[in-house]
PASEBA-1860 file (N, C-alpha, C; in nm, 3 decimals):
! residues 299
1> MFTNTDPT> 25.786/-10.292/18.011/25.710/-10.253/17.904/25.800/-10.165/17.806 ~ 25.777/-10.214/17.671/25.870/-10.144/17.566/25.781/-10.059/17.486 ~ 25.853/-9.939/17.438/25.791/-9.850/17.338/25.881/-9.825/17.229 ~ 25.798/-9.799/17.098/25.875/-9.772/16.977/25.913/-9.633/16.970 ~ 26.039/-9.619/16.960/26.104/-9.491/16.949/26.147/-9.448/16.809 ~ 26.116/-9.547/16.705/26.165/-9.508/16.567/26.072/-9.417/16.510 ~ 26.130/-9.295/16.469/26.040/-9.179/16.412/25.993/-9.209/16.281 ~ 26.037/-9.313/16.193/25.997/-9.328/16.061/25.850/-9.403/16.062
9> PVPRGPVT> 25.757/-9.322/15.995/25.605/-9.380/15.993/25.601/-9.508/15.914 ~ 25.509/-9.585/15.966/25.481/-9.715/15.902/25.393/-9.700/15.773 ~ 25.418/-9.734/15.654/25.355/-9.705/15.527/25.214/-9.792/15.534 ~ 25.099/-9.716/15.482/24.965/-9.788/15.479/24.925/-9.778/15.332 ~ 24.841/-9.880/15.290/24.784/-9.898/15.159/24.662/-9.778/15.143 ~ 24.610/-9.762/15.016/24.506/-9.669/14.999/24.379/-9.735/15.061 ~ 24.307/-9.626/15.106/24.173/-9.666/15.165/24.063/-9.681/15.063 ~ 24.002/-9.789/15.060/23.894/-9.825/14.945/23.766/-9.824/15.009
17> APHARPSA> 23.664/-9.737/14.950/23.536/-9.735/15.010/23.450/-9.852/14.967 ~ 23.359/-9.894/15.048/23.276/-10.010/15.016/23.200/-9.984/14.891 ~ 23.152/-10.094/14.792/23.076/-10.084/14.662/22.937/-10.038/14.693 ~ 22.896/-9.913/14.618/22.771/-9.853/14.640/22.662/-9.900/14.540 ~ 22.529/-9.911/14.562/22.410/-9.956/14.452/22.379/-9.825/14.393 ~ 22.338/-9.817/14.262/22.277/-9.691/14.208/22.138/-9.673/14.269 ~ 22.110/-9.549/14.269/21.975/-9.494/14.327/21.864/-9.532/14.249 ~ 21.741/-9.536/14.300/21.605/-9.576/14.220/21.587/-9.488/14.105
25> LVQGLRNV> 21.616/-9.348/14.121/21.595/-9.249/14.010/21.671/-9.285/13.889 ~ 21.804/-9.304/13.917/21.887/-9.352/13.809/21.840/-9.473/13.738 ~ 21.805/-9.577/13.805/21.753/-9.698/13.746/21.627/-9.680/13.662 ~ 21.529/-9.587/13.725/21.410/-9.558/13.646/21.442/-9.478/13.522 ~ 21.538/-9.389/13.503/21.574/-9.334/13.374/21.640/-9.431/13.276 ~ 21.715/-9.515/13.339/21.765/-9.618/13.247/21.654/-9.710/13.181 ~ 21.552/-9.744/13.259/21.450/-9.821/13.196/21.358/-9.744/13.095 ~ 21.343/-9.617/13.108/21.280/-9.536/13.010/21.345/-9.516/12.891
33> AAVAAVLA> 21.486/-9.523/12.906/21.563/-9.500/12.786/21.564/-9.631/12.715 ~ 21.551/-9.757/12.774/21.544/-9.882/12.710/21.418/-9.885/12.628 ~ 21.299/-9.862/12.700/21.174/-9.860/12.634/21.176/-9.771/12.506 ~ 21.229/-9.649/12.520/21.226/-9.560/12.412/21.301/-9.621/12.285 ~ 21.414/-9.687/12.310/21.497/-9.745/12.206/21.412/-9.852/12.148 ~ 21.332/-9.935/12.224/21.269/-10.047/12.165/21.155/-9.984/12.064 ~ 21.094/-9.878/12.111/20.979/-9.811/12.041/21.034/-9.754/11.905 ~ 21.151/-9.692/11.903/21.222/-9.640/11.793/21.245/-9.743/11.693
41> LIGTMALV> 21.300/-9.859/11.744/21.320/-9.959/11.653/21.198/-10.014/11.588 ~ 21.083/-10.039/11.666/20.961/-10.080/11.601/20.906/-9.973/11.499 ~ 20.911/-9.849/11.529/20.877/-9.750/11.431/20.960/-9.749/11.314 ~ 21.081/-9.781/11.325/21.178/-9.785/11.204/21.118/-9.902/11.108 ~ 21.101/-10.021/11.179/21.063/-10.135/11.101/20.912/-10.107/11.041 ~ 20.835/-10.042/11.098/20.696/-10.013/11.057/20.714/-9.922/10.918 ~ 20.803/-9.830/10.929/20.823/-9.738/10.811/20.877/-9.818/10.687 ~ 20.974/-9.916/10.717/21.019/-9.983/10.617/20.918/-10.076/10.552
49> FYAIRSPR> 20.824/-10.133/10.644/20.714/-10.228/10.584/20.618/-10.133/10.505 ~ 20.591/-10.015/10.548/20.496/-9.922/10.483/20.551/-9.886/10.355 ~ 20.678/-9.860/10.348/20.742/-9.818/10.217/20.731/-9.923/10.122 ~ 20.756/-10.060/10.165/20.753/-10.175/10.071/20.609/-10.181/10.019 ~ 20.504/-10.169/10.108/20.359/-10.182/10.054/20.324/-10.060/9.969 ~ 20.388/-9.944/9.983/20.354/-9.827/9.893/20.481/-9.789/9.827 ~ 20.506/-9.842/9.704/20.631/-9.832/9.626/20.668/-9.676/9.600 ~ 20.557/-9.592/9.597/20.583/-9.449/9.559/20.614/-9.381/9.702
57> GGPPAAQS> 20.605/-9.442/9.795/20.644/-9.371/9.926/20.522/-9.309/9.997 ~ 20.411/-9.288/9.912/20.290/-9.228/9.976/20.193/-9.326/10.041 ~ 20.107/-9.268/10.105/20.010/-9.368/10.175/19.910/-9.434/10.071 ~ 19.871/-9.540/10.099/19.778/-9.614/10.007/19.648/-9.534/9.975 ~ 19.599/-9.547/9.850/19.463/-9.478/9.830/19.361/-9.519/9.911 ~ 19.287/-9.414/9.959/19.181/-9.443/10.041/19.070/-9.523/9.978 ~ 19.014/-9.622/10.045/18.911/-9.710/10.001/18.778/-9.637/10.016 ~ 18.708/-9.622/9.907/18.566/-9.559/9.927/18.475/-9.641/9.984
65> TATSSSGP> 18.406/-9.594/10.098/18.311/-9.675/10.179/18.168/-9.617/10.132 ~ 18.154/-9.529/10.045/18.017/-9.466/10.013/17.945/-9.577/9.927 ~ 17.821/-9.601/9.956/17.753/-9.689/9.883/17.669/-9.617/9.770 ~ 17.643/-9.683/9.661/17.593/-9.611/9.539/17.439/-9.596/9.578 ~ 17.382/-9.481/9.499/17.237/-9.446/9.521/17.153/-9.559/9.488 ~ 17.026/-9.563/9.535/16.939/-9.680/9.511/16.890/-9.670/9.362 ~ 16.848/-9.777/9.316/16.811/-9.789/9.169/16.672/-9.733/9.160 ~ 16.612/-9.753/9.034/16.472/-9.722/9.006/16.376/-9.792/9.092
73> SALQVTSV> 16.278/-9.717/9.133/16.164/-9.773/9.214/16.066/-9.851/9.117 ~ 15.980/-9.923/9.191/15.877/-10.004/9.121/15.770/-9.900/9.078 ~ 15.711/-9.940/8.965/15.606/-9.861/8.907/15.487/-9.862/9.005 ~ 15.432/-9.739/9.033/15.327/-9.709/9.123/15.245/-9.600/9.071 ~ 15.105/-9.625/9.053/15.013/-9.521/9.008/14.978/-9.440/9.139 ~ 14.994/-9.310/9.125/14.961/-9.220/9.249/14.833/-9.156/9.233 ~ 14.788/-9.121/9.111/14.660/-9.051/9.092/14.619/-9.060/8.949 ~ 14.495/-9.031/8.934/14.425/-9.018/8.791/14.340/-8.898/8.788
81> TMAVTPDS> 14.365/-8.808/8.691/14.272/-8.691/8.682/14.197/-8.719/8.548 ~ 14.057/-8.673/8.541/13.986/-8.684/8.432/13.935/-8.557/8.362 ~ 13.909/-8.558/8.228/13.870/-8.432/8.166/13.767/-8.492/8.060 ~ 13.669/-8.411/8.013/13.561/-8.442/7.916/13.547/-8.330/7.829 ~ 13.530/-8.362/7.689/13.503/-8.280/7.588/13.392/-8.328/7.488 ~ 13.283/-8.245/7.474/13.254/-8.109/7.539/13.217/-8.135/7.683 ~ 13.231/-8.015/7.758/13.196/-8.019/7.897/13.055/-7.998/7.926 ~ 12.977/-7.951/7.813/12.837/-7.932/7.833/12.766/-7.958/7.698
89> IAGMACGT> 12.630/-8.020/7.711/12.551/-8.040/7.588/12.443/-7.944/7.605 ~ 12.434/-7.849/7.698/12.324/-7.763/7.713/12.298/-7.695/7.595 ~ 12.166/-7.680/7.542/12.142/-7.596/7.425/12.146/-7.677/7.294 ~ 12.198/-7.804/7.293/12.206/-7.888/7.184/12.072/-7.951/7.152 ~ 12.024/-7.960/7.032/11.896/-8.023/7.017/11.916/-8.171/7.023 ~ 11.809/-8.236/7.091/11.801/-8.381/7.106/11.806/-8.442/6.962 ~ 11.882/-8.539/6.946/11.903/-8.603/6.815/12.023/-8.563/6.734 ~ 12.089/-8.456/6.791/12.209/-8.414/6.739/12.315/-8.513/6.747
97> IVSVTYTA> 12.391/-8.554/6.653/12.499/-8.649/6.669/12.633/-8.578/6.724 ~ 12.677/-8.630/6.834/12.789/-8.557/6.905/12.894/-8.671/6.944 ~ 13.012/-8.639/6.944/13.122/-8.728/6.996/13.169/-8.671/7.121 ~ 13.179/-8.748/7.231/13.213/-8.718/7.361/13.346/-8.786/7.390 ~ 13.453/-8.708/7.421/13.584/-8.781/7.452/13.614/-8.755/7.603 ~ 13.655/-8.868/7.663/13.710/-8.867/7.811/13.841/-8.900/7.795 ~ 13.922/-8.808/7.874/14.078/-8.815/7.879/14.115/-8.849/8.019 ~ 14.185/-8.950/8.047/14.235/-8.992/8.173/14.387/-8.960/8.166
105> TIHVAPNS> 14.436/-8.879/8.272/14.577/-8.847/8.292/14.623/-8.946/8.399 ~ 14.715/-9.033/8.375/14.768/-9.128/8.476/14.910/-9.074/8.537 ~ 14.910/-9.056/8.653/15.040/-9.013/8.725/15.105/-9.133/8.799 ~ 15.238/-9.150/8.781/15.299/-9.248/8.855/15.407/-9.192/8.939 ~ 15.459/-9.256/9.037/15.556/-9.215/9.124/15.690/-9.182/9.047 ~ 15.774/-9.087/9.074/15.900/-9.043/9.004/16.011/-9.154/9.017 ~ 16.110/-9.150/8.935/16.214/-9.245/8.931/16.178/-9.393/8.926 ~ 16.068/-9.430/8.851/16.027/-9.561/8.842/16.119/-9.626/8.728
113> GGGTVQFT> 16.110/-9.748/8.721/16.184/-9.825/8.627/16.082/-9.859/8.491 ~ 15.974/-9.795/8.506/15.880/-9.819/8.389/15.799/-9.937/8.394 ~ 15.709/-9.960/8.306/15.627/-10.070/8.309/15.493/-10.048/8.246 ~ 15.402/-10.146/8.262/15.267/-10.136/8.208/15.161/-10.119/8.312 ~ 15.082/-10.011/8.296/14.966/-9.993/8.380/14.836/-10.049/8.308 ~ 14.755/-10.136/8.381/14.652/-10.199/8.336/14.522/-10.132/8.408 ~ 14.426/-10.119/8.333/14.294/-10.058/8.383/14.176/-10.104/8.293 ~ 14.062/-10.054/8.354/13.942/-10.069/8.273/13.874/-9.924/8.261
121> FTINNGRA> 13.790/-9.896/8.162/13.731/-9.770/8.136/13.584/-9.789/8.115 ~ 13.503/-9.689/8.143/13.359/-9.695/8.134/13.310/-9.565/8.079 ~ 13.195/-9.559/8.000/13.143/-9.451/7.950/12.994/-9.437/7.992 ~ 12.960/-9.537/8.085/12.812/-9.529/8.127/12.804/-9.547/8.266 ~ 12.881/-9.473/8.347/12.891/-9.463/8.490/12.904/-9.595/8.560 ~ 12.998/-9.684/8.490/13.033/-9.803/8.556/12.950/-9.925/8.539 ~ 12.847/-9.907/8.463/12.752/-10.028/8.446/12.824/-10.139/8.345 ~ 12.909/-10.080/8.270/12.990/-10.178/8.174/13.140/-10.115/8.166
129> ASPASITF> 13.238/-10.205/8.155/13.382/-10.157/8.142/13.452/-10.239/8.039 ~ 13.546/-10.179/7.982/13.637/-10.240/7.876/13.770/-10.229/7.923 ~ 13.864/-10.338/7.903/13.996/-10.331/7.940/14.083/-10.257/7.855 ~ 14.199/-10.193/7.916/14.289/-10.124/7.842/14.418/-10.123/7.911 ~ 14.534/-10.079/7.860/14.659/-10.057/7.910/14.743/-9.953/7.852 ~ 14.850/-9.907/7.912/14.945/-9.809/7.875/15.078/-9.835/7.934 ~ 15.173/-9.809/7.855/15.311/-9.845/7.905/15.392/-9.716/7.928 ~ 15.459/-9.709/8.049/15.549/-9.602/8.079/15.690/-9.644/8.063
137> APGETTKT> 15.773/-9.553/8.008/15.915/-9.569/8.003/15.978/-9.538/8.121 ~ 16.102/-9.596/8.145/16.165/-9.557/8.277/16.175/-9.396/8.288 ~ 16.140/-9.351/8.411/16.156/-9.213/8.450/16.032/-9.123/8.409 ~ 15.932/-9.175/8.321/15.811/-9.115/8.288/15.720/-9.102/8.399 ~ 15.650/-8.989/8.417/15.569/-8.974/8.534/15.417/-8.955/8.503 ~ 15.381/-8.920/8.365/15.242/-8.889/8.326/15.222/-8.949/8.187 ~ 15.107/-8.997/8.169/15.058/-9.044/8.030/14.904/-9.026/8.026 ~ 14.861/-8.995/7.903/14.712/-8.978/7.887/14.642/-9.090/7.805
145> YAFSWSGP> 14.521/-9.117/7.835/14.454/-9.220/7.765/14.318/-9.175/7.737 ~ 14.263/-9.166/7.611/14.138/-9.115/7.573/14.047/-9.221/7.514 ~ 13.924/-9.204/7.550/13.820/-9.303/7.496/13.693/-9.222/7.479 ~ 13.595/-9.269/7.402/13.480/-9.175/7.371/13.352/-9.254/7.349 ~ 13.247/-9.179/7.346/13.111/-9.217/7.308/13.076/-9.128/7.196 ~ 12.988/-9.178/7.104/12.926/-9.094/7.000/12.798/-9.137/6.968 ~ 12.711/-9.060/6.921/12.568/-9.092/6.873/12.481/-8.974/6.890 ~ 12.350/-8.984/6.849/12.267/-8.872/6.859/12.215/-8.867/7.001
153> LPADHTYP> 12.196/-8.731/7.045/12.154/-8.717/7.185/12.020/-8.764/7.200 ~ 11.991/-8.849/7.290/11.855/-8.909/7.313/11.757/-8.812/7.384 ~ 11.632/-8.812/7.344/11.547/-8.720/7.411/11.517/-8.758/7.564 ~ 11.548/-8.894/7.601/11.533/-8.928/7.734/11.657/-8.899/7.818 ~ 11.765/-8.824/7.763/11.874/-8.782/7.838/11.952/-8.898/7.904 ~ 11.942/-9.016/7.842/12.010/-9.121/7.898/12.172/-9.113/7.867 ~ 12.210/-9.052/7.764/12.350/-9.045/7.726/12.361/-8.890/7.680 ~ 12.493/-8.843/7.679/12.612/-8.914/7.732/12.613/-8.926/7.889
161> EQGGIQVT> 12.681/-9.025/7.942/12.696/-9.046/8.086/12.833/-9.018/8.131 ~ 12.851/-9.047/8.263/12.978/-9.026/8.332/13.087/-9.131/8.277 ~ 13.207/-9.093/8.261/13.314/-9.184/8.228/13.430/-9.182/8.317 ~ 13.509/-9.274/8.336/13.629/-9.287/8.406/13.695/-9.408/8.395 ~ 13.805/-9.431/8.460/13.890/-9.554/8.470/13.900/-9.622/8.618 ~ 13.938/-9.739/8.611/13.984/-9.810/8.725/14.106/-9.879/8.720 ~ 14.214/-9.839/8.784/14.340/-9.909/8.766/14.343/-10.040/8.835 ~ 14.392/-10.147/8.779/14.396/-10.286/8.841/14.530/-10.327/8.857
169> SPNQLTSP> 14.626/-10.267/8.774/14.776/-10.313/8.809/14.862/-10.202/8.754 ~ 14.976/-10.167/8.825/15.046/-10.247/8.943/14.990/-10.249/9.074 ~ 14.880/-10.135/9.086/14.819/-10.119/9.216/14.686/-10.092/9.169 ~ 14.588/-10.072/9.267/14.450/-10.040/9.241/14.422/-9.898/9.277 ~ 14.355/-9.836/9.191/14.304/-9.696/9.204/14.190/-9.659/9.119 ~ 14.094/-9.591/9.161/13.977/-9.558/9.083/13.973/-9.400/9.062 ~ 13.949/-9.366/8.947/13.951/-9.226/8.907/13.805/-9.159/8.947 ~ 13.809/-9.026/8.941/13.669/-8.975/8.956/13.597/-8.990/8.825
177> LVGPTGQC> 13.454/-8.976/8.825/13.385/-9.003/8.704/13.340/-8.854/8.656 ~ 13.354/-8.835/8.532/13.326/-8.695/8.464/13.231/-8.730/8.346 ~ 13.144/-8.619/8.319/13.064/-8.627/8.206/13.009/-8.479/8.176 ~ 12.966/-8.465/8.046/12.916/-8.331/8.012/12.788/-8.288/8.093 ~ 12.787/-8.169/8.135/12.677/-8.117/8.207/12.569/-8.068/8.114 ~ 12.438/-8.051/8.169/12.330/-8.002/8.088/12.263/-8.108/8.023 ~ 12.147/-8.083/7.952/12.075/-8.174/7.875/12.044/-8.117/7.735 ~ 12.014/-8.215/7.644/11.967/-8.162/7.501/11.825/-8.106/7.519
185> TSAAAAAP> 11.800/-8.026/7.419/11.668/-7.962/7.413/11.576/-8.050/7.324 ~ 11.467/-8.085/7.396/11.363/-8.170/7.321/11.279/-8.086/7.239 ~ 11.241/-8.144/7.121/11.143/-8.078/7.041/11.039/-8.182/7.000 ~ 10.916/-8.135/6.985/10.812/-8.241/6.963/10.836/-8.291/6.813 ~ 10.849/-8.436/6.817/10.881/-8.487/6.694/10.756/-8.492/6.601 ~ 10.779/-8.461/6.477/10.670/-8.469/6.368/10.624/-8.601/6.358 ~ 10.487/-8.608/6.347/10.430/-8.732/6.327/10.489/-8.810/6.193 ~ 10.543/-8.932/6.192/10.592/-9.001/6.082/10.495/-9.021/5.971
193> ACGSNFAG> 10.531/-8.982/5.842/10.467/-8.995/5.733/10.472/-9.143/5.677 ~ 10.406/-9.240/5.744/10.424/-9.384/5.712/10.368/-9.407/5.585 ~ 10.419/-9.526/5.524/10.376/-9.559/5.394/10.243/-9.647/5.383 ~ 10.185/-9.674/5.271/10.050/-9.740/5.253/10.047/-9.876/5.338 ~ 10.159/-9.939/5.353/10.141/-10.073/5.421/10.101/-10.046/5.574 ~ 10.112/-9.934/5.622/10.078/-9.900/5.748/9.934/-9.839/5.768 ~ 9.854/-9.839/5.660/9.734/-9.770/5.642/9.625/-9.852/5.719 ~ 9.638/-9.981/5.749/9.538/-10.064/5.815/9.507/-10.004/5.957
201> AASQSYQA> 9.381/-10.035/5.996/9.337/-9.986/6.119/9.415/-10.025/6.243 ~ 9.463/-10.150/6.235/9.546/-10.192/6.338/9.688/-10.123/6.347 ~ 9.724/-10.069/6.235/9.858/-10.007/6.236/9.847/-9.853/6.262 ~ 9.729/-9.797/6.297/9.717/-9.657/6.307/9.765/-9.608/6.435 ~ 9.750/-9.700/6.540/9.795/-9.655/6.682/9.946/-9.675/6.704 ~ 9.998/-9.578/6.782/10.145/-9.585/6.811/10.168/-9.694/6.922 ~ 10.281/-9.760/6.918/10.313/-9.874/7.005/10.448/-9.826/7.088 ~ 10.443/-9.860/7.216/10.571/-9.830/7.289/10.660/-9.960/7.298
209> TLTTAYGT> 10.598/-10.069/7.286/10.677/-10.196/7.290/10.622/-10.292/7.189 ~ 10.712/-10.398/7.161/10.676/-10.491/7.065/10.700/-10.627/7.128 ~ 10.603/-10.721/7.134/10.624/-10.852/7.193/10.672/-10.950/7.087 ~ 10.792/-11.018/7.128/10.857/-11.111/7.026/10.848/-11.254/7.111 ~ 10.898/-11.361/7.039/10.897/-11.488/7.086/11.000/-11.495/7.196 ~ 11.098/-11.405/7.213/11.197/-11.413/7.303/11.212/-11.294/7.403 ~ 11.108/-11.215/7.409/11.118/-11.098/7.504/11.061/-10.973/7.444 ~ 11.031/-10.894/7.540/10.973/-10.762/7.508/11.079/-10.658/7.431
217> VPLPPQSR> 11.048/-10.587/7.337/11.136/-10.495/7.274/11.079/-10.362/7.280 ~ 11.152/-10.251/7.332/11.099/-10.118/7.341/11.107/-10.058/7.212 ~ 11.016/-9.967/7.161/11.019/-9.912/7.041/11.025/-9.756/7.059 ~ 11.091/-9.675/6.957/11.102/-9.533/6.965/10.970/-9.463/6.979 ~ 10.966/-9.347/7.026/10.841/-9.270/7.039/10.768/-9.260/6.899 ~ 10.635/-9.265/6.889/10.557/-9.256/6.770/10.602/-9.356/6.659 ~ 10.592/-9.492/6.706/10.615/-9.601/6.629/10.500/-9.676/6.593 ~ 10.484/-9.716/6.463/10.360/-9.807/6.417/10.427/-9.941/6.373
225> TVPNDAAG> 10.345/-10.043/6.384/10.402/-10.173/6.339/10.289/-10.240/6.258 ~ 10.354/-10.330/6.174/10.267/-10.421/6.084/10.337/-10.553/6.072 ~ 10.268/-10.667/6.090/10.337/-10.792/6.082/10.399/-10.822/5.940 ~ 10.508/-10.888/5.939/10.572/-10.928/5.815/10.645/-11.061/5.837 ~ 10.559/-11.167/5.850/10.618/-11.301/5.861/10.652/-11.355/5.732 ~ 10.753/-11.462/5.737/10.787/-11.527/5.619/10.798/-11.673/5.650 ~ 10.819/-11.760/5.540/10.825/-11.905/5.556/10.943/-11.941/5.628 ~ 10.942/-12.065/5.673/11.058/-12.119/5.729/11.067/-12.074/5.877
233> GQRGYDLC> 10.965/-12.036/5.946/10.969/-11.997/6.091/11.016/-11.851/6.097 ~ 11.019/-11.779/5.991/11.067/-11.640/6.003/10.946/-11.544/6.055 ~ 10.971/-11.485/6.164/10.872/-11.393/6.221/10.920/-11.249/6.227 ~ 10.831/-11.150/6.218/10.872/-11.016/6.226/10.792/-10.903/6.207 ~ 10.824/-10.782/6.215/10.745/-10.676/6.184/10.823/-10.554/6.108 ~ 10.742/-10.494/6.034/10.791/-10.371/5.965/10.734/-10.252/6.070 ~ 10.820/-10.157/6.073/10.794/-10.042/6.156/10.813/-9.916/6.097 ~ 10.740/-9.814/6.143/10.748/-9.676/6.093/10.755/-9.594/6.225
241> SAGTAGSV> 10.867/-9.505/6.230/10.900/-9.436/6.354/10.923/-9.285/6.319 ~ 10.910/-9.207/6.419/10.949/-9.063/6.402/11.099/-9.059/6.420 ~ 11.155/-8.948/6.362/11.298/-8.916/6.382/11.372/-8.964/6.257 ~ 11.500/-8.988/6.293/11.599/-9.026/6.183/11.631/-9.160/6.194 ~ 11.713/-9.219/6.100/11.759/-9.357/6.116/11.863/-9.362/6.233 ~ 11.938/-9.258/6.249/12.039/-9.255/6.350/11.967/-9.236/6.499 ~ 11.867/-9.153/6.507/11.794/-9.147/6.637/11.719/-9.277/6.675 ~ 11.663/-9.342/6.570/11.596/-9.483/6.593/11.693/-9.576/6.645
249> AAFMEQSL> 11.813/-9.596/6.575/11.908/-9.689/6.617/11.973/-9.662/6.750 ~ 11.996/-9.535/6.776/12.036/-9.493/6.913/11.946/-9.519/7.023 ~ 11.813/-9.503/6.993/11.716/-9.541/7.092/11.713/-9.682/7.118 ~ 11.711/-9.777/7.031/11.726/-9.912/7.041/11.844/-9.960/7.115 ~ 11.960/-9.911/7.076/12.076/-9.954/7.138/12.086/-9.917/7.295 ~ 12.032/-9.798/7.321/12.040/-9.752/7.464/11.920/-9.820/7.543 ~ 11.816/-9.853/7.487/11.694/-9.903/7.560/11.678/-10.057/7.573 ~ 11.744/-10.131/7.480/11.730/-10.271/7.490/11.796/-10.324/7.609
257> PAYGWTRV> 11.908/-10.288/7.663/11.968/-10.345/7.773/11.868/-10.343/7.894 ~ 11.797/-10.247/7.913/11.709/-10.244/8.026/11.596/-10.333/8.015 ~ 11.571/-10.397/7.902/11.470/-10.498/7.880/11.523/-10.649/7.884 ~ 11.665/-10.656/7.913/11.741/-10.783/7.937/11.806/-10.833/7.806 ~ 11.829/-10.745/7.704/11.882/-10.782/7.578/12.022/-10.736/7.587 ~ 12.115/-10.828/7.527/12.265/-10.801/7.498/12.292/-10.810/7.351 ~ 12.361/-10.707/7.314/12.406/-10.719/7.174/12.511/-10.812/7.145 ~ 12.484/-10.900/7.038/12.575/-11.015/7.011/12.665/-10.963/6.885
265> SASGGIET> 12.616/-10.900/6.781/12.690/-10.853/6.670/12.630/-10.732/6.602 ~ 12.703/-10.659/6.528/12.664/-10.540/6.445/12.746/-10.553/6.317 ~ 12.680/-10.585/6.209/12.746/-10.596/6.079/12.661/-10.569/5.966 ~ 12.713/-10.473/5.866/12.622/-10.449/5.758/12.499/-10.381/5.783 ~ 12.493/-10.308/5.899/12.366/-10.247/5.943/12.272/-10.321/6.008 ~ 12.301/-10.443/6.028/12.205/-10.545/6.089/12.271/-10.562/6.235 ~ 12.186/-10.547/6.336/12.223/-10.567/6.479/12.160/-10.700/6.519 ~ 12.227/-10.780/6.602/12.168/-10.903/6.670/12.176/-10.886/6.805
273> WRTSQGSI> 12.057/-10.905/6.882/12.055/-10.891/7.023/11.980/-11.011/7.078 ~ 12.035/-11.056/7.197/11.994/-11.191/7.249/11.949/-11.181/7.397 ~ 11.850/-11.253/7.438/11.820/-11.285/7.576/11.851/-11.429/7.609 ~ 11.814/-11.476/7.725/11.837/-11.601/7.764/11.749/-11.707/7.678 ~ 11.642/-11.656/7.612/11.551/-11.736/7.538/11.575/-11.743/7.397 ~ 11.643/-11.646/7.329/11.669/-11.645/7.192/11.717/-11.502/7.140 ~ 11.728/-11.486/7.020/11.781/-11.369/6.959/11.684/-11.301/6.844 ~ 11.702/-11.173/6.847/11.632/-11.099/6.725/11.742/-11.028/6.648
281> NWSVADPL> 11.688/-10.990/6.524/11.781/-10.895/6.438/11.691/-10.775/6.408 ~ 11.757/-10.659/6.391/11.691/-10.552/6.336/11.786/-10.459/6.261 ~ 11.734/-10.384/6.177/11.804/-10.280/6.095/11.720/-10.158/6.061 ~ 11.791/-10.040/6.049/11.727/-9.913/6.031/11.797/-9.849/5.915 ~ 11.751/-9.859/5.796/11.796/-9.783/5.676/11.708/-9.669/5.663 ~ 11.581/-9.685/5.697/11.490/-9.578/5.678/11.389/-9.576/5.797 ~ 11.380/-9.463/5.871/11.290/-9.477/5.995/11.141/-9.489/5.961 ~ 11.113/-9.469/5.828/10.967/-9.490/5.797/10.938/-9.620/5.753
289> DWNINWRV> 11.044/-9.702/5.740/11.026/-9.842/5.699/11.143/-9.933/5.737 ~ 11.147/-9.979/5.863/11.255/-10.061/5.921/11.200/-10.190/5.965 ~ 11.278/-10.269/6.020/11.235/-10.414/6.037/11.290/-10.471/6.165 ~ 11.213/-10.568/6.244/11.266/-10.644/6.347/11.221/-10.777/6.310 ~ 11.302/-10.868/6.313/11.260/-11.025/6.293/11.338/-11.119/6.384 ~ 11.287/-11.246/6.375/11.342/-11.351/6.457/11.289/-11.477/6.397 ~ 11.353/-11.585/6.437/11.311/-11.710/6.368/11.270/-11.816/6.498 ~ 11.163/-11.887/6.472/11.113/-11.974/6.566/11.131/-12.114/6.527
297> PLG> 11.152/-12.211/6.605/11.163/-12.345/6.562/11.039/-12.407/6.492 ~ 11.060/-12.484/6.395/10.932/-12.540/6.319/10.886/-12.660/6.394 ~ 10.769/-12.688/6.437/10.721/-12.788/6.508/10.616/-12.867/6.434
END
C-alpha cells in the first residue's frame, strides 16, 4: 500500500453554486411595474389625443342638455262673470224707456297663444239667442263683451229679463244669468181720447185681441178698433189705444211671439210679422190712430 508524502497541496477550481430561480414576491413586483408602465403609456396617448381635439388645451365646452320651456298653451275659457246696468228698475214708472246693458267678462287660461272665442248671448232668459265672437291676443286673459235691451218698461213686467252668454268654442261653458231686480210702478192709464171714427157703438168697447185671417193678435190695454178694408184684398183695422206710441209698439213686440207670430222685418216704422198661415203689417205713429192690416187672396 502506497501513501502520498508530497506536502504540496493539489490546486482546486472555484466552487460554483447551482442557478437559483427568483422568488414569487419579486416576480409579482415586476408584473405590477409592467402594468403601470402600460397604463402610463395609454394615459400619455389619451392626453395627446385630447389636446388635438381641444386646440386651446382646455376641455371641450359642455353641451347643454336642458330642454326649452314649453310654448303657449291652447286657448281655453275658464269662466264667465256677468254684470247688468241698471241693477234695479224698482221705482221706475211703467212705460219709461230704459236701456239695460249686460256685460260678460270672459276669462281664459294664462299663457295661451290667443284665438277666437265664439258664443251666443240672450236677453230674454234663453228663449232666443244671437251669435257673437271675441278675439284674444297671445297672453291676454280677460276680455269683456256688452249687449243690451232697450224699450219702455211694460206694465206686465215681462221685460227686462235675465241675460247671459253660452260659450261654444274653443270649449263649452254657460255663464250665470243676470237681470235688473224689482218691477216698474204701474199707474192706471188714462182712457184714450179716440177720434170720431171710433164713435160708433161697435167701437166703444175695449178689445183685448183682434182676429185676423192668419191668427189672433193681442192688443194693448184699453184698445178700440174699427174696420178699415181696402180694394185688392186689403183687410185691416184702425186702432185707438191708451199710452204712447212707444208703449204700444213695445206691447206688440213683446206679446206677439206668445201668439205664434215671428217678426220678419221692421223698416220705416212698419213691422211685418208672420205665422205659418200668413203675415200682417202694423205701424204706430199715433197711439190714438194706428193700423193693423193684411192681404187676402182674391178668389
